[in-house]
A tleap script that builds the chain and sets N, CA, C and O, in Angstrom:
source leaprc.protein.ff14SB
mol = sequence {
  NMET SER GLY ASP ILE ILE PHE ALA LEU LEU
  PRO ILE ALA GLY VAL PHE ILE TYR LEU ILE
  PRO ILE VAL PHE ILE VAL TRP PHE LEU ILE
  LYS PHE ILE ARG ILE GLN GLU ARG LYS ASN
  GLU ILE LEU GLN SER ILE ALA GLU LYS MET
  ASN LYS ASN CASP
}
set mol.1.N position { 110.521 63.752 106.933 }
set mol.1.CA position { 109.625 64.195 105.883 }
set mol.1.C position { 109.619 65.710 105.718 }
set mol.1.O position { 109.628 66.204 104.591 }
set mol.2.N position { 109.605 66.453 106.815 }
set mol.2.CA position { 109.523 67.906 106.684 }
set mol.2.C position { 110.784 68.478 106.047 }
set mol.2.O position { 110.727 69.526 105.405 }
set mol.3.N position { 111.920 67.807 106.214 }
set mol.3.CA position { 113.146 68.258 105.565 }
set mol.3.C position { 113.065 68.139 104.058 }
set mol.3.O position { 113.628 68.969 103.344 }
set mol.4.N position { 112.382 67.135 103.564 }
set mol.4.CA position { 112.221 66.956 102.122 }
set mol.4.C position { 111.407 68.089 101.519 }
set mol.4.O position { 111.691 68.549 100.412 }
set mol.5.N position { 110.407 68.531 102.240 }
set mol.5.CA position { 109.568 69.627 101.738 }
set mol.5.C position { 110.376 70.917 101.645 }
set mol.5.O position { 110.237 71.675 100.685 }
set mol.6.N position { 111.208 71.161 102.628 }
set mol.6.CA position { 112.034 72.375 102.616 }
set mol.6.C position { 112.974 72.359 101.420 }
set mol.6.O position { 113.119 73.369 100.730 }
set mol.7.N position { 113.622 71.206 101.166 }
set mol.7.CA position { 114.527 71.119 100.032 }
set mol.7.C position { 113.784 71.219 98.705 }
set mol.7.O position { 114.346 71.695 97.719 }
set mol.8.N position { 112.552 70.784 98.669 }
set mol.8.CA position { 111.762 70.892 97.449 }
set mol.8.C position { 111.374 72.335 97.174 }
set mol.8.O position { 111.235 72.722 96.014 }
set mol.9.N position { 111.194 73.145 98.225 }
set mol.9.CA position { 110.774 74.530 98.050 }
set mol.9.C position { 111.943 75.495 97.834 }
set mol.9.O position { 111.723 76.640 97.440 }
set mol.10.N position { 113.149 75.068 98.077 }
set mol.10.CA position { 114.302 75.954 97.908 }
set mol.10.C position { 114.446 76.496 96.483 }
set mol.10.O position { 114.691 77.693 96.336 }
set mol.11.N position { 114.310 75.696 95.435 }
set mol.11.CA position { 114.415 76.270 94.083 }
set mol.11.C position { 113.339 77.318 93.802 }
set mol.11.O position { 113.597 78.314 93.126 }
set mol.12.N position { 112.152 77.091 94.315 }
set mol.12.CA position { 111.077 78.068 94.119 }
set mol.12.C position { 111.413 79.357 94.849 }
set mol.12.O position { 111.192 80.444 94.314 }
set mol.13.N position { 111.942 79.254 96.061 }
set mol.13.CA position { 112.337 80.446 96.822 }
set mol.13.C position { 113.451 81.186 96.089 }
set mol.13.O position { 113.473 82.416 96.085 }
set mol.14.N position { 114.361 80.465 95.478 }
set mol.14.CA position { 115.437 81.099 94.716 }
set mol.14.C position { 114.913 81.891 93.543 }
set mol.14.O position { 115.413 82.978 93.253 }
set mol.15.N position { 113.923 81.367 92.871 }
set mol.15.CA position { 113.320 82.087 91.741 }
set mol.15.C position { 112.666 83.374 92.238 }
set mol.15.O position { 112.804 84.423 91.609 }
set mol.16.N position { 111.962 83.299 93.353 }
set mol.16.CA position { 111.324 84.501 93.896 }
set mol.16.C position { 112.352 85.543 94.319 }
set mol.16.O position { 112.113 86.742 94.172 }
set mol.17.N position { 113.478 85.104 94.835 }
set mol.17.CA position { 114.521 86.049 95.254 }
set mol.17.C position { 115.026 86.845 94.054 }
set mol.17.O position { 115.370 88.019 94.196 }
set mol.18.N position { 115.074 86.230 92.885 }
set mol.18.CA position { 115.513 86.936 91.686 }
set mol.18.C position { 114.380 87.716 91.027 }
set mol.18.O position { 114.629 88.763 90.429 }
set mol.19.N position { 113.160 87.240 91.120 }
set mol.19.CA position { 112.045 87.896 90.449 }
set mol.19.C position { 111.556 89.144 91.177 }
set mol.19.O position { 111.176 90.123 90.535 }
set mol.20.N position { 111.561 89.122 92.483 }
set mol.20.CA position { 111.024 90.250 93.244 }
set mol.20.C position { 111.770 91.556 92.932 }
set mol.20.O position { 111.110 92.564 92.682 }
set mol.21.N position { 113.114 91.589 92.934 }
set mol.21.CA position { 113.791 92.846 92.572 }
set mol.21.C position { 113.506 93.288 91.137 }
set mol.21.O position { 113.378 94.482 90.867 }
set mol.22.N position { 113.406 92.324 90.215 }
set mol.22.CA position { 113.133 92.677 88.823 }
set mol.22.C position { 111.745 93.300 88.703 }
set mol.22.O position { 111.577 94.313 88.024 }
set mol.23.N position { 110.761 92.709 89.351 }
set mol.23.CA position { 109.403 93.247 89.319 }
set mol.23.C position { 109.378 94.630 89.949 }
set mol.23.O position { 108.714 95.528 89.431 }
set mol.24.N position { 110.083 94.820 91.050 }
set mol.24.CA position { 110.125 96.119 91.704 }
set mol.24.C position { 110.763 97.169 90.808 }
set mol.24.O position { 110.269 98.294 90.734 }
set mol.25.N position { 111.844 96.828 90.130 }
set mol.25.CA position { 112.522 97.775 89.245 }
set mol.25.C position { 111.610 98.162 88.087 }
set mol.25.O position { 111.526 99.339 87.738 }
set mol.26.N position { 110.933 97.201 87.493 }
set mol.26.CA position { 110.013 97.501 86.382 }
set mol.26.C position { 108.879 98.391 86.868 }
set mol.26.O position { 108.513 99.351 86.191 }
set mol.27.N position { 108.318 98.083 88.038 }
set mol.27.CA position { 107.238 98.914 88.601 }
set mol.27.C position { 107.741 100.330 88.846 }
set mol.27.O position { 107.052 101.295 88.516 }
set mol.28.N position { 108.925 100.467 89.416 }
set mol.28.CA position { 109.478 101.782 89.713 }
set mol.28.C position { 109.701 102.577 88.430 }
set mol.28.O position { 109.390 103.768 88.387 }
set mol.29.N position { 110.230 101.948 87.392 }
set mol.29.CA position { 110.479 102.654 86.139 }
set mol.29.C position { 109.176 103.116 85.491 }
set mol.29.O position { 109.098 104.233 84.979 }
set mol.30.N position { 108.163 102.268 85.512 }
set mol.30.CA position { 106.868 102.664 84.942 }
set mol.30.C position { 106.293 103.838 85.722 }
set mol.30.O position { 105.790 104.793 85.129 }
set mol.31.N position { 106.363 103.772 87.038 }
set mol.31.CA position { 105.858 104.849 87.887 }
set mol.31.C position { 106.626 106.139 87.612 }
set mol.31.O position { 106.024 107.206 87.493 }
set mol.32.N position { 107.943 106.047 87.512 }
set mol.32.CA position { 108.793 107.212 87.269 }
set mol.32.C position { 108.482 107.850 85.920 }
set mol.32.O position { 108.415 109.075 85.814 }
set mol.33.N position { 108.293 107.032 84.891 }
set mol.33.CA position { 107.984 107.555 83.562 }
set mol.33.C position { 106.641 108.274 83.570 }
set mol.33.O position { 106.506 109.334 82.960 }
set mol.34.N position { 105.651 107.717 84.249 }
set mol.34.CA position { 104.338 108.364 84.319 }
set mol.34.C position { 104.409 109.688 85.053 }
set mol.34.O position { 103.753 110.650 84.653 }
set mol.35.N position { 105.197 109.759 86.126 }
set mol.35.CA position { 105.358 111.015 86.858 }
set mol.35.C position { 106.035 112.050 85.971 }
set mol.35.O position { 105.637 113.215 85.964 }
set mol.36.N position { 107.044 111.642 85.229 }
set mol.36.CA position { 107.737 112.578 84.342 }
set mol.36.C position { 106.812 113.073 83.225 }
set mol.36.O position { 106.862 114.247 82.857 }
set mol.37.N position { 105.976 112.191 82.690 }
set mol.37.CA position { 105.022 112.614 81.664 }
set mol.37.C position { 104.055 113.644 82.226 }
set mol.37.O position { 103.734 114.625 81.555 }
set mol.38.N position { 103.591 113.431 83.445 }
set mol.38.CA position { 102.668 114.383 84.084 }
set mol.38.C position { 103.345 115.722 84.313 }
set mol.38.O position { 102.730 116.766 84.097 }
set mol.39.N position { 104.601 115.712 84.747 }
set mol.39.CA position { 105.338 116.962 84.942 }
set mol.39.C position { 105.498 117.701 83.619 }
set mol.39.O position { 105.377 118.925 83.569 }
set mol.40.N position { 105.772 116.953 82.544 }
set mol.40.CA position { 105.904 117.585 81.236 }
set mol.40.C position { 104.599 118.228 80.791 }
set mol.40.O position { 104.605 119.311 80.206 }
set mol.41.N position { 103.471 117.558 81.068 }
set mol.41.CA position { 102.172 118.144 80.716 }
set mol.41.C position { 101.940 119.440 81.475 }
set mol.41.O position { 101.468 120.419 80.896 }
set mol.42.N position { 102.261 119.460 82.753 }
set mol.42.CA position { 102.079 120.664 83.559 }
set mol.42.C position { 102.983 121.783 83.059 }
set mol.42.O position { 102.541 122.925 82.925 }
set mol.43.N position { 104.236 121.467 82.785 }
set mol.43.CA position { 105.156 122.492 82.282 }
set mol.43.C position { 104.725 122.993 80.911 }
set mol.43.O position { 104.878 124.178 80.616 }
set mol.44.N position { 104.195 122.125 80.077 }
set mol.44.CA position { 103.717 122.539 78.759 }
set mol.44.C position { 102.549 123.500 78.891 }
set mol.44.O position { 102.477 124.495 78.170 }
set mol.45.N position { 101.632 123.208 79.810 }
set mol.45.CA position { 100.490 124.111 79.993 }
set mol.45.C position { 100.943 125.451 80.547 }
set mol.45.O position { 100.388 126.487 80.178 }
set mol.46.N position { 101.936 125.453 81.421 }
set mol.46.CA position { 102.468 126.720 81.943 }
set mol.46.C position { 103.126 127.509 80.816 }
set mol.46.O position { 102.941 128.722 80.722 }
set mol.47.N position { 103.881 126.841 79.972 }
set mol.47.CA position { 104.551 127.518 78.858 }
set mol.47.C position { 103.524 128.102 77.891 }
set mol.47.O position { 103.710 129.210 77.387 }
set mol.48.N position { 102.441 127.369 77.627 }
set mol.48.CA position { 101.396 127.888 76.742 }
set mol.48.C position { 100.729 129.116 77.331 }
set mol.48.O position { 100.439 130.064 76.602 }
set mol.49.N position { 100.481 129.120 78.620 }
set mol.49.CA position { 99.867 130.281 79.286 }
set mol.49.C position { 100.812 131.468 79.236 }
set mol.49.O position { 100.366 132.599 79.042 }
set mol.50.N position { 102.085 131.242 79.404 }
set mol.50.CA position { 103.065 132.354 79.356 }
set mol.50.C position { 103.150 132.907 77.948 }
set mol.50.O position { 103.286 134.119 77.779 }
set mol.51.N position { 103.074 132.051 76.920 }
set mol.51.CA position { 103.156 132.518 75.543 }
set mol.51.C position { 101.924 133.306 75.156 }
set mol.51.O position { 102.023 134.224 74.342 }
set mol.52.N position { 100.764 132.982 75.708 }
set mol.52.CA position { 99.543 133.733 75.423 }
set mol.52.C position { 99.620 135.147 75.967 }
set mol.52.O position { 99.057 136.069 75.375 }
set mol.53.N position { 100.299 135.330 77.071 }
set mol.53.CA position { 100.415 136.652 77.687 }
set mol.53.C position { 101.365 137.560 76.936 }
set mol.53.O position { 101.289 138.780 77.081 }
set mol.54.N position { 102.253 137.001 76.141 }
set mol.54.CA position { 103.242 137.823 75.409 }
set mol.54.C position { 102.658 138.461 74.203 }
set mol.54.O position { 103.355 139.179 73.486 }
savepdb mol mol.pdb
quit
């Protein structure tokens, strides 16, 4: 009986093996884009401060 349960769960485990990397990549890209947007905001504020001094 326990062997049947293992074989029944194998397709589900296969789906998770493919989904986990995809979810991680999407999370990483969203995180990376947000960090880049924040860096751009900081650089923009620095550029505005430098232009005011000129």
